[in-house]
C-alpha positions in Angstrom: 12.7 -2.7 -5.9 9.5 -0.7 -5.8 6.3 -1.7 -4.0 2.8 -0.4 -3.7 1.2 -1.1 -0.3 -2.6 -0.5 0.1 -4.5 -0.1 3.3 -8.0 1.0 4.5 -10.3 -1.7 3.1 -13.0 -3.3 5.2 -16.7 -4.0 5.8 -19.1 -1.0 5.9 -22.8 -0.6 5.7 -24.5 0.9 2.7 -24.3 4.7 2.9 -21.1 4.6 4.8 -17.6 5.8 4.0 -14.1 4.3 3.7 -10.8 5.8 2.8 -8.1 3.8 1.0 -4.4 4.6 1.0 -1.6 3.3 -1.2 2.0 4.2 -0.6 4.9 3.6 -3.0 8.1 2.5 -1.4 11.6 1.4 -2.4 13.8 2.8 -5.2 11.3 5.5 -6.4 12.6 8.3 -8.6 9.4 9.7 -10.0 5.7 8.8 -9.9 3.5 9.8 -12.8 -0.2 8.8 -13.1 -1.7 6.9 -10.1 -5.1 5.3 -9.9 -7.5 2.9 -8.3 -9.1 -0.1 -10.1 -11.5 -2.7 -8.7 -12.6 -6.2 -9.5 -15.7 -7.9 -8.3 -16.2 -11.7 -8.4 -16.9 -12.8 -12.0 -16.1 -9.4 -13.4 -13.2 -7.8 -15.2 -11.0 -5.3 -13.4 -12.3 -1.8 -14.0 -11.1 1.7 -13.6 -12.4 3.6 -10.6 -10.3 6.8 -10.7 -7.0 8.2 -11.8 -4.9 11.2 -10.9 -1.9 12.7 -12.8 1.2 14.1 -11.1 -0.3 17.5 -11.6 -3.5 16.6 -9.9 -5.9 16.2 -12.8 -8.5 13.6 -12.0 -10.7 11.2 -13.9 -13.6 9.0 -12.6 -15.7 6.2 -13.7 -19.3 7.4 -14.2 -20.5 4.9 -11.5 -18.5 6.7 -8.7 -18.7 10.3 -9.8 -19.9 12.5 -7.0 -19.3 9.8 -4.4 -15.6 9.0 -4.6 -12.6 11.4 -4.5 -9.0 10.6 -5.5 -6.1 12.6 -4.2 -2.4 12.3 -3.7 0.4 13.5 -1.5 3.5 13.6 -3.7 5.8 14.2 -0.7 4.6 10.9 0.8 4.4 9.0 -2.6 0.8 8.2 -1.6 -2.5 8.1 -3.3 -5.9 8.1 -1.5 -9.4 7.1 -2.4 -12.2 8.6 -0.3 -15.3 6.6 -0.8 -18.6 8.1 0.4 -22.2 7.0 0.0 -21.1 3.4 -0.6 -23.4 1.0 -2.3 -23.4 -2.8 -2.2 -22.4 -2.8 -5.9 -19.1 -1.1 -4.8 -18.1 -4.4 -3.2 -14.9 -5.5 -4.8 -11.1 -5.9 -4.4 -9.6 -2.5 -4.9 -6.2 -2.3 -6.5 -3.8 0.6 -6.6 -1.9 1.3 -9.8 1.0 3.7 -10.6 3.5 4.4 -13.3 6.9 4.7 -11.5 10.3 5.5 -12.7 12.8 3.8 -10.4 16.3 5.0 -9.5 17.5 2.7 -12.3 15.5 5.0 -14.7 13.3 2.0 -15.6 9.6 3.1 -16.1 7.2 0.4 -14.9 3.5 0.0 -14.3 3.0 -1.3 -10.8 0.0 -2.8 -9.0 -0.7 -3.2 -5.4 -1.8 -6.4 -3.8 -5.4 -5.4 -3.5 -7.6 -4.6 -0.5 -11.1 -5.9 0.0 -14.0 -3.5 0.3 -17.4 -5.1 1.3 -20.6 -3.0 1.5 -23.5 -4.6 3.2 -27.1 -3.7 2.4 
C-alpha cells in the first residue's frame, strides 16, 4: 500500500507565500516523476509543476518565476514553494507521483488535495 500525504495549504493574502509538502509512504521501491496539479472550482485540473527523479523541472507559464518545485529523495518528499501568490492561484492543490511499489507494480498516485486560498 502506497500513500501520498500533502500538507501546508491554507489562507494567505495576495503577495504572500506558502510551502506545500507531499510525502510518499508505505511500500515504496522507487519514485520517478513527481508533480503538483491544481483545480479551481468549475475548472479542470491543471499542471502546476513537475520534477523528475534527476531534478529536471517543468512549470506552467502562469507560475514561472513565482513557484519552485523541489524534492528530497531520501525522504520521498516533494515540495512546492509558492511566492507572490495571486487570488487566481486559489485552488485545491494535488500531489502526483509515479511510484514503483515493492511488488514491482508501477502506479500513478494522487494525494488527497490541500486547499490554498489567496485573498485580495
